[in-house]
PAMARDREN-607099 format. One record per residue: residue in one letter; x, y, z of N, C-alpha, C, O in turn. Coordinates in steps of 0.2 Angstrom, whole numbers, plus 5000, padded with zeros to 4 digits. Last residue first. Example, Ala and Ser with C-alpha at 12.3 -4.5 7.8 and 13.67 -1.06 7.14 Angstrom:
2
s506449895035506849955036506450005039506750065040/a506649725039506249785039506649845039507149835042/
END
This chain:
507
p504249935057503949995060503250015057502950065059/h504349755061504349815056503949875059503549865063/g504749725078504649705072504649765067504949815068/d504949735092505449765088505349735081505849725078/l504049655099503849725098504349765094504249825092/h503549495092504049545095503849615094503449625090/q502949325093502749395092503349445095503549425101/n503149195095503549225090503349295088503549325083/r501449165100502049135099502449175093502249195088/l500149205102500649255102501349235101501849265103/m499449085103499249135098499849185097499949215091/f499849025115499948995109499949045103500249035098/w499549125125500249085125500349055118500949055116/a498249145123498749195121499449165121499849185117/a497649035129497549045122498149095119498349085114/m498049045142498248995138498249005131498648985127/a497349165145498049165146498349105142498849115139/a495949125143496249175139497049175139497349185134/a495849045154495849015148496149065143496449035138/l495949145164496449085164496449055157496949035155/l494749215161495449245161495949195160496449205157/v493749125164493849155157494549185156494849175151/a493949105177493949045173494049075166494549045162/a493649235182494249205183494449145178494949135175/g492249245179492749285176493449265176493849265172/t491749145188491649145180492149185177492449155172/g492049215200492349145198492349125191492749105188/t491349325199492049335199492349265197492949265194/a490049265200490249305194490949315193491249305188/l490049215212489949165207490149205200490449175196/t490249335220490749285220490649235214491149205212/l488949395217489649425215490149375215490649375210/g488049315222488049325215488649345213488949335208/d488349325236488449255233488449265225488749225222/v488149465238488849435238488849365235489349355232/f486749465236487149495232487849475232488149465226/s486449385248486249355241486649395236486849365231/q486849465258487149405257487049375250487449345247/r485949575256486749585255487049515254487549515250/a484749515258484849545252485649555251485849535245/a484849485272484749425267484849455260485149415256/d485149605278485649555278485449495273485949475270/l483949675275484649695272485149645272485549635268/l482949605281482949615274483649625271483849595267/a483349615295483349555292483349555284483649515281/e483249755296483849725297483949655294484449635291/s481849775294482349805289483049775290483349765285/t481349705305481149685298481649705293481949675289/p481749775316481949705315481849685308482249645306/a481349915312482049895313482149825312482549805308/p480049935299480249935306480949905307481149865303/l480350015283480149955287480349965294480850005296/t480950105275480250115276479950065281479350065283/a482250055272482150125276481450135278481350175282/a482049945264482249935271482150005275481949995281/a481950005251481349975254481449965262480949975266/e483250045249482750095249482150065253481850105257/v483949925249484149975254483550025255483450045260/a483249865238483149835245483349885250483049885255/g483649945227482949945229482849915236482449935239/g485049915228484849975229484149985231483950025235/l484949785223485149795230484949865232484849875238/s483449755214484149775214484349785222483849795226/e482249675215482449705208483249725208483549705204/h481849645227482049595223482349615217482649575213/a481249765232481849735235482149685231482849675232/q480049775225480549815223481249795226481749805223/a479149705233479349675227480049705224480449675221/p479449705251479149735245479549705239480049675239/t479249585264479749615259479449645253479049605249/g478349525272478149595270478749625266478749685265/a479449415280478749435278478649505277478849545281/p481149435274480649425280479949435277479849465271/g481749345259481749405264481149385269480849345269/t482749255250482149245254482149295260482549295264/f483349285234483449285241482749285244482249305242/d483449285220483149225223483149225231482949175234/r484049395215483349395215483049335219482449345221/y485449355215485149405220484449405220484149405226/v485549275204485649245211485349295216485049265221/a485249365194484849305194484949275201484449255204/t486249465195485549485196485149425197484649425202/v487449395193487349425199486649445201486349425206/i487149355180487249305185487149335192486849305196/s487149475173486449435174486549375179486049365182/g488449515174487949555178487249515178486949515184/l488949415166489149415173488649455177488449435183/v488249455154488349385156488449385164488049355168/a488349595153487749555151487749495154487249475158/i489649625156489049655160488449615159488049605164/g490249555145490449545152489849565157489649535162/l489749615134489549535135489749525142489349485146/a490249745135489549725134489349655136488849645140/a491649715136491249745141490549735141490249725146/g491849655123491949615129491649645135491349615140/l491549765116491149705115491249665121490749635124/e492549845119491949865121491449805121490949805124/y493749775115493649795122492949815124492749785129/a493449755101493549695106493449715113493149685117/t493449885097492849845097492849785102492349765105/e494749915099494249945103493649915103493249915108/s495249835089495549835095495049855100494849825105/v494649895078494549815079494749805087494349775090/a495150015078494450005079494249935081493849925085/s496449995075496250025081495550015083495349995089/a496249955061496549915066496349935073496249895077/a495750075056495350015056495549965061495149935064/g496750165058496150175061495650115061495350105066/a497850105051497850115058497250125061497050095067/e498050095038497450055041497450055048497150015052/e499150165035498550185032497950155035497350185035/k500150095042499850155045499250175042498850215045/p499949915041500249975038499850035041499250035044/v499949815056499649835050500049905047500349935051/s500549775068500349725063500149745056500049705052/g500649875077501249855073501149805068501549785064/l499449875083499649935078500249915074500249945069/i499449755090498949765085499149825080499049815074/v500549765098500549715093500049735088500149725082/d500149875106500749885102500749835097500949845091/a499049815112498949875108499549885104499449905098/t499649715120499249695114499049755110499049745104/v500349795129500749755124500249735118500549735113/t499249855136499749895133500149855128500249885122/f498549745141498249795137498749835133498649845127/s499549675150499149645144498949695139499049695133/f499949775160500449735155500049715149500349725144/g498649805165499149855162499649825158499749855152/a498249685170497849715165498249765161498249775155/g499149665181499049615175498749645169498949635163/v498949775189499649765186499549715180499849725174/g497649765192497849825189498549805185498549825179/v497549645199497149655193497449705189497449705183/v498449675210498649625205498249625199498549625193/l497649775216498249785214498549735209498749755204/l496449695220496449745215497049775212497149785206/a497049605229496749585223496749635218496849625212/a497349705239497949665236497649635229498049635224/g496149755243496649795240497149755236497349775231/l495449635247495149675242495749715239495849715232/l496349605258496149555253495949585247496149575241/p496249725266496849695264496749645258497149645253/y494849745270495149775264495849745262495949755256/g493849605275494349655276494649685270494649655265/t492149555273492849545271493349605272493149665270/s490849555277491349595281492049585279492449595283/q490149475267489949545268490449585272490549645271/g491549395259490949395262490749465263491049515261/i492549315246492349365250491649365253491249325251/v493049215238492949195245492749255249492649245256/t493249255226492749215227492549195234492049165236/l494449325225493849365227493249315228492749345230/s495349245219495449255226494849295229494649285235/a494949255206494849185209494849195217494449165221/l495549375202494849365203494649305206494149305210/a496849335203496649385208495849385208495549385214/l496949245193497049225200496849275205496549255210/g496649335182496249275183496349245190495849235194/v497749415182497049445183496649385185496249395190/a498749325180498749365186498049395188497849385193/a498449285167498449235172498449275179498049245183/l498749405160498049375160497949325166497449325169/g500049425162499649475164498949445165498549455170/g500549305156500649315163500249365166499949355171/s500149335142499949275146499949285153499549265157/v500949455140500249455140499949395143499449405147/v502249415143501949465147501249465146500849475151/s502449305135502549295142502249345146501849335151/r502249355122501749305125501849295132501349285136/v503349445121502649465121502149415124501749435128/s504649415133504349405126503649435127503349435132/f505849495140505649425140505349415133505649395128/r506249625135506749585139506549505139506949465139/r505149665129505749665125506249615129506649575126/a504249675140504049625134504649615130504749565127/v504749775148504749705150504649655144504949605144/t504649885139505249865141505249795144505749755142/g503249895139503649885133504349855134504549815131/a502749915152502649845148503049835142503249785141/g502950025160503549975159503449915155503849875154/l501750085160502350125158502950075157503350095153/g500849985164500750015157501450045155501650045149/a501249965177501349915173501349935165501749915161/a500850095183501550065183501650015178502150015175/v499450085180499850145177500550125177500950125173/a498949975186498949975179499350035176499650025171/g499250005200499549945197499549955189500049935186/v498350115201499050125202499450065199499950075196/a497050055199497350105194498050115195498450125190/a497049965210496949935203497249985198497649975193/p497050045221497650005219497649975212498149965209/l495750125221496450155219496950105217497350115212/e494650085227494750055221495450075218495650055212/a494550165238494650085239494850055233495250005233/l494150285233494850275236495050205237495650185236/g492850255231493250275226494050265227494350235223/a492350235244492350175239492850195233493150145231/e492550355249492950305252492950245247493450215247/l491550425242492250445241492750385244493250375241/p490350355245490650355238491350375238491750345234/g490650265261490350315257490650315250491150275249/r490250085264490750145263490350205260489950185256/g489449975267489250035270489750095269489750135273/q489549845261490049865267489949935270490249955275/v488449855252488549795257489049815263488849795268/l488449975246487849955248487949885253487449875257/q489850005243489450055246488850025250488650035255/l490549885239490849935244490349975247490449995253/y489549845229489749805235490049845241489849835246/q489549945220488949935224489149885230488849895235/s490849935215490649995219490049985223489950015228/l490849805209491249815215491049885219491049885225/f490049795197489749785204490149795210489849795216/f490949835187490249865187489949855194489549895197/v492049765189492149845189491349865190491349915194/l491649635188491949655194491949735194491749755200/g491149635174490749625180490949645187490649675191/s492449655168491849705167491349695173491149745176/l493449565167493449615172492849655173492649685178/g493049465157493149445164493149505169492949495175/f493049555146492449515148492549495156492049505159/i494349605146493849645148493149615150492849635154/t494949475141495149515147494649555150494449555156/l494349445129494249405135494449435142494149425147/l494749555121494049545122493949505128493449515132/d496149545122495849605124495049595126494849615131/a496349415116496549435123496249495126495949495131/l495949445103495549395107495749405115495349405119/v496849535099496149555099495749505104495349535108/a498049455099497949515103497249535104497049555110/g497749355090497849335097497749395101497449395107/s497649435078497049395080497149375088496649385092/f498949475077498449525077497749495080497449515085/g499649355076499749405082499249455083498949465088/r499149305064499049265071499149315077498749305081/n498349375051498949385056498849355063498449385066/r497149365047497649315045498249315049498649265049/f496449475050496449425055496849365053496849315056/l496649565039497049575046497049515050497549505054/r495749535030496349505029496849515036497349475037/m494649615031494649545035495349515035495449465038/d494549775033494949725029495049665033495449655038/l493049855034493549825038493949765034493649725031/l492549915023492549955029493049925034493349955038/p493549885008493049865013493049915019493549955020/e493649914993493849954998493349945004492949985006/s493049814985493749834984494049874989494649874991/l492049684993492149754992492949774990493349744993/t492049554997491949564990492049644988492149654982/l492349545011492749505006492649524999493049504995/q491249625016491949655016492449615012492949645009/r490149535013490249605010490949625010491149655005/r490449435022490449415015490549485011490849485006/v490349505034490949475033491049465025491549475022/f488949545034489449595034490149565032490549595028/g488349415034488249465028488749515028489049535023/y488649375047488949335041488849375034489349375030/l487949475053488749475054489049435048489549445046/t486649435050486949505048487749505048488049535044/g486649305056486449325049486749385046487049385041/a486849335070487349285066487249305058487749305055/g485749415073486449445073486949405069487349425066/l484649335070484749405067485449425067485749445062/l484949235079484849215072484949285068485349285063/a484849305091485449275090485449255082486049265079/a483549355091484049395091484749365089485149395085/a482849225092482749275086483349325086483549335080/l483349185105483449145099483449185092483849185088/a482749285113483549275113483749235106484149255103/d481449265111481749325109482449325109482749345104/w481249135115481149145108481449215106481749225101/t482549095127481849115125481849125117482349125114/t483449015138483349015130482649025129482248985129/g483549135151483649065148483549075141483449125138/h483549265156482949225156482949155153482449125152/t484949305157484449325161483849285162483649265167/a485649245146485949245153485349255158485449235164/a484749275136484849205137485149195144484949155148/e484949415135484249385137484349315139484049295143/k486349425132486049455138485349425140485249405146/v486449365120486749335126486449365132486449325137/a485549455113485449375113485749345119485449315123/y486349565113485649565116485449495117485149475123/v487449535106487549545113486849545117486749525122/i486849515093487149455097487249475104487149425108/a486349645091485849585091486149525095485849495099/i487449725090486949735095486449675096486349655102/v488149665079488449665086487949675091487949635096/g487149685068487449615070487749615077487549565081/v486949815068486349775069486649705072486349675077/l488249865064487949885070487349835072487349825078/s488549795053488949785058488649805065488649775070/l487549835044487649765045488049755052487849715056/v487749975043487149955046487249875048486949855054/v489049975037488950005044488349975047488349965053/s488749915025489149885030489149915037489149875042/r487950015019487649945021488049905026487849875030/m488850125018488350125023488050055025487850045030/d490450135015489950095013489450085019489550055024/w491350265009491150235016490450195015489950225013/p492550234996491850264998491750225005491950175007/g494350264997493750234994493050264998493150295003/p495550315002495050285007494550245003494250195006/r497050345000496550314995496050274999495950214999/p497650395011497650435005497250405000497050444995/n496850405027497150355022497050395015496550425013/r497550545037496950505034497250455029497850455027/s497750665049498050605045497450575043496950565046/e498350825056497750785053498150725049498650735047/p499050845072499050845065498550805062498350755065/l498550945086498550885083498650895075498350935072/l498651085091499251035091499150975087499650945085/k497451155089498151185088498651135087499151145082/v496451075092496351115086497051135084497251145078/g496751035105496850985099496851025093497151005088/v496451145113497151125112497251085106497751095102/l494951135112495351205111496151185109496351225105/v494651005114494551035108494951095107495251105101/l495250985128495350935122495250975115495650975111/v494551075135495251085134495451045128495951065124/a493251025134493351095132494151105130494351135125/m493250905140493150905133493350975130493550985124/v493550945153494050905149493950905142494350915138/p492351015156492951045156493551005152493951035149/l491350905154491350965150492051005150492251015145/n491450795163491650785156491750855152492150855148/i490750825174491550835174491850825167492350845166/l489450795172489650855170490450875171490650925168/f489350675178489350675171489650745168489850745163/v489150695191489750655189489850655182490350645179/s488050765193488650805193489250765190489650795188/g486950675195487050705188487750745188488050755182/w486850655209487250615205487350635198487850615195/w487150815218486750765215487150715210487650745208/f488550845229488050865224487650805222487650755225/h489350785239489250855240488650885235488350935236/e489650655236489550675243489350745244489050765250/l489850655223489250625225489050645233488550635235/l491050725222490450755219489850725222489350765224/f491850625228491850685231491250725229490850755233/g491650515219491450515226491450575229490950585233/g492250575207491550555207491250555214490750575216/v493550585211493150645210492450635210492050675213/i493750445213493950495218493550555217493150585222/p493350375201492950365207493150415213492650435217/g494150455191493450445191493150435198492750475200/v495550425195495250495195494450495196494150525199/a495650295192495750315198495450385200495150395205/m495350285178494950235183495050255190494650245194/g496250375174495550395173495150345178494650365181/a497350295175497350355179496550375179496350395184/s497050205164497050185171497050235176496650235181/a497250295154496650265154496550235161496050245165/t498550325156498050375157497450355158496950375162/a499150205153499250235160498750285161498450285166/g498950205139498650155143498650175151498150165154/w499750315135499050305133498650265138498150275141/i500950275140500650335143499950335141499550355146/g501150155131501150155139500850215142500450205147/l501150225119500550175121500550165128500050155131/a502350285120501750325119501150285121500650315124/l503250175121503150225127502550265126502150275131/s503050125108502850085114502750125121502350115125/r503450235101502750215100502550175106502050175109/e504850225103504450285105503650275106503350295110/r505050105098505150115105504850175107504550175113/r504750125084504350075088504450085096503950075099/d504450275076504950235080504550185085504150205089/h503350345073503550295069504050255071504150195069/f502050425080502650395082502850335078502450285078/l500850475073501350525076502050495078502550525077/n500250365069500450405064500950455067501350485063/r499850305081500250265076500550305070501050285068/i499150405087499750385090500150345085500750355084/l498050405078498450465078499150445081499650475079/a497450275082497750285075498150345075498650345071/l497150305095497650255094497950265087498550255086/t496150405093496750415097497250365096497850385095/a495150345085495550405082496150415087496750435084/p494650245093494950225087495450285084495950275082/m494050335103494550285105494950265098495550265099/l492950425097493550445101494150395101494750415099/t491850375092492250415087492950435091493450455087/a491150315102491450275096491850315092492250285088/g490650415109491250385112491550345106492150335106/a489450445102489950495102490650465104491150475102/v488750325104488850355098489450405097489850395093/g488750325118489050275115489250295108489750285105/l487850435121488550445123488950385120489550405118/l486650375116486950425112487650445114488050455110/a486550275127486650255120486950305116487350295112/r486350365138486950325138487050295131487650295129/a485050415134485650465134486350425134486850445131/v484250305134484350335128485050385128485350385123/i484350275148484650225144484750255137485250245134/m483750395153484450385155484750325150485350335148/l482450375148482850435146483650425147484050445143/e482150265156482150265149482550315146482950305141/p482150315169482650265167482650255160483250245157/t482050495169481750435169482250375167482750395164/t482850605168482350605174481950545174481650535179/a484450675165483950625164483450615170483750615176/y485550765167484850785169484350735166483750755166/a486650695163486650725170485950745172485750735178/n486450655150486550605155486450635162486050605166/l486450785144485850745144485850695149485350675152/v487850815146487350855149486650815150486350815155/s488450725138488550715145488050755149487850735154/v488150775125487750715127487850705135487350675138/a489250865125488550895125488050835127487650855131/g490450785126490250835131489550855131489250865136/f490250715114490250685120490150725126489750705130/a490350815104489650785105489650745112489150745115/t491650845106491150905107490450865108490150885113/a492250725102492350755109491850805110491550815116/g491850715089491650665094491750695101491250685105/v492550825083491850815083491550775088491050785091/l493850775086493650845089492850845088492550865093/l493950655079494050655086493750725089493450715094/i493750695066493250645069493350645077492850645080/r494850765063494250795063493750755067493250785070/k495950675065495850735069495150765069494850785074/r495650585055495650565062495550625067495250625072/g494750605040495250635044495150615052494650625055/i493950535032493750605033494350645037494350705037/r494450395033494250435027494250505027494450545023/d494750355045495250345040495150385034495550405030/g493550385051494150425053494650425048495050465046/l492850275046492650345044493250395045493350445041/s493450175053493550175045493350245043493650275038/g493050205066493750205064493850205057494350245054/m491650195064491950255065492650265064492950315062/s491550055061491250105056491550175058491750205053/v492050005073492349985066492150035061492550065057/l491150055083491850075083492250055076492550105074/l489850025083489950075079490750085078490950125074/g489549915092489349915086489549965081489549955075/a490249965104490449905101490249905094490549875089/i489350075107490050085105490350025102490750035097/v488150005110488150045104488850065102489050055096/f488549925121488249895116488349935109488549915104/s489150015130489549975127489249935121489549925116/y487950085134488450125131488950075127489150095121/v487149985139486950005133487550045130487550045123/d487549945152487949915147487749945140487949925135/g486950015163487650005163487949985157488549995156/i485650025158485950085160486750075160487150115157/w485349885158485449925152485749985153486150005148/l485349865172485849835168485949865161486549875159/l484249935175484949955178485449925174485949955173/q483249865169483449935167484049955169484449995166/t483249755177483449745170483649815167484149825163/g482849805189483549775189483749765182484349775180/t482049965186482049895188482749865187483249895185/p482450125193482450075188482350005190482449985196/n482350255201481950185203481850145197481350125195/l482950375201482550355195482150285196481650275192/d483550375214483150435211482750415205482150435205/e484150245217483650275222483250335219482650345220/s484850225205484350175207483850205212483250195211/i485750335206485350335201484750285202484150295200/y486450295218486050355218485550355212484950385213/p487050175214486550175219486150235220485550225221/t487850225202487250175202486850175208486150175206/a488950305204488350335204487750285204487150315205/l489950205203489850245210489150275210488850275215/g489850175190489750125195489650155202489250135205/l490050295183489450265183489350215188488750215191/v491450325184490950365189490250335189489950335193/t491950245174492050225181491550265186491350235191/a491650305162491450235163491550215171491150175173/d492150435163491450425162491250355164490750335167/v493550405164493150435169492450425169492150405174/a493750355151493850315157493550345163493250305167/v493450465142493050405142493150355148492650335151/l494350555146493650575146493250515146492750505150/l495550495144495350515151494650525151494350505156/v495650495130495550425134495350445141494950405144/a495750635128495150595126495050525129494450515131/l496950655134496450685137495750645135495250645139/v497850585125497650555132497150585135496750555140/l497850685115497550615114497350585120496850555121/v498550785121497850795119497550735118496950725120/s499850725123499450745129498750765127498250755132/l500250705110500050645114499650665120499150635122/a500650835107500050815103499750745107499150735108/l501750845114501250885116500550865113500050865116/w502450745106502350735113501750775116501350755120/r502550815094502150745094502050735102501550705103/g503350925094502650935095502250865096501750875098/p504650885089504550885096503750895098503550865103/r505050785076504650835078504450835085504150785087/k505750675072506050725076505650775078505850815082/v504750605064505050565070505450625075505350615081/a504450695054503950675059504250645065504050655071/e505650695047505450755051504950745056504950775061/t505650565042506250595047506050655051506150655057/l504550575034504550525040505150545045504950545051/d504850665024504350685029504350635035504250655041/a505750585018505950645021505450665026505650695031/p504950475013505550465018505750525021505850525027/r503150525014503850515010504350505015504350525021/l501750455021502250495022502850475017502950415016/t500750365018500550435019501050475020500950545019/s501150235006501250265013500950335013501050375007/t500250124997500550184997500550215004500050225007/m500449945000500050005000500450065000501050065002/
END
């Protein structure tokens, strides 16, 4: 393929000092998305109390963002390759900030679900553009590894900043304020990005195929919906119909990509074993983690009685571990091997999740903190190295499409994880036996049980809360055990699929 840069331009790009300032703008976009994802978990009990969603609606609020973003990432990554990655990043950041206001002021569960879906549309424009621009800003493999480490560390820092800032806001303001923190970050990103970010695009992009866009969106959403329904209600006609629709449309999408001269997604990328192995590792990693991330904040607040700020600080070890591992992942992968770092990281996360299967209502923080630290270190190593492998496997003209595949795996894993593991927690929770007079809303969610208990006399409310909390913990331990099994299987798969992969391959 024709390169977007001539050799003379390449030397200038490598030496251009402004690339590190441009990177600071790109990591702001990552921070924006990471903060939004983490504050939702802390705000869930307050959203539950204020909007009174059913258990199913609460899961939709948690995962509809990932549903939509997973369905659109490939399309938006390809669009960025065509119209310009800087342009789509700045437009997406502006839209992300605007839709955050709609999230903050949602007044019904239905409106909140719609607002989260729209946020997914905006978010789908951000992540592929950031990785693709890094691929085009940093042509030296070692510099790019460091840039990706900073990129991953910032995402992890967002995991830390989100709960702490969100916890502070929740203790002083209403829950909608946690979404408004996106606005100043978005404003800085747009104003500075206009000045610092270079534009890049595929020089021969071809047309943007709308039929492929529709097929990918419908296929991904239908498959995830089918999994969600099957996990919640068993094999129903709705789940079967959605699965057939999703499988049919995704088959049509793949067939269409193989026949188009300029496909939305070049399916030949998956012939590269390293590329496929890295994508699979990302998908299974976030699948195993997503249930923990979504429900841990509820456990810390509604089971152990911690305040939102304290709960946010309690999750800090995961972010610290991920930041440290992300910054050093490239160096460690070169000293040992790509598959050792990725497989070891996945195995560490799996073992940490397995350790959480023994938690109870009063489990002390040392076990939780140690497990979260190991989760962070393992995920930081894995995600940083797989991102480098994915970007290094393709020509820079296809960086947006390759980045979109990586991010799609991430978001699809999150959607499937919340759907499957979240449904496990919800299904186990709903079966608890409360005292006589337990309201129906107490069986919908733990937040509903806490709210219902406040209206009951002391002996009854205490019995209700104890039964509900124990049932929630039982569901959480079963979900973490499932996640641990998935992560350990992913570690074995990565060991074989990433054989002979190196970070100092072709630039």
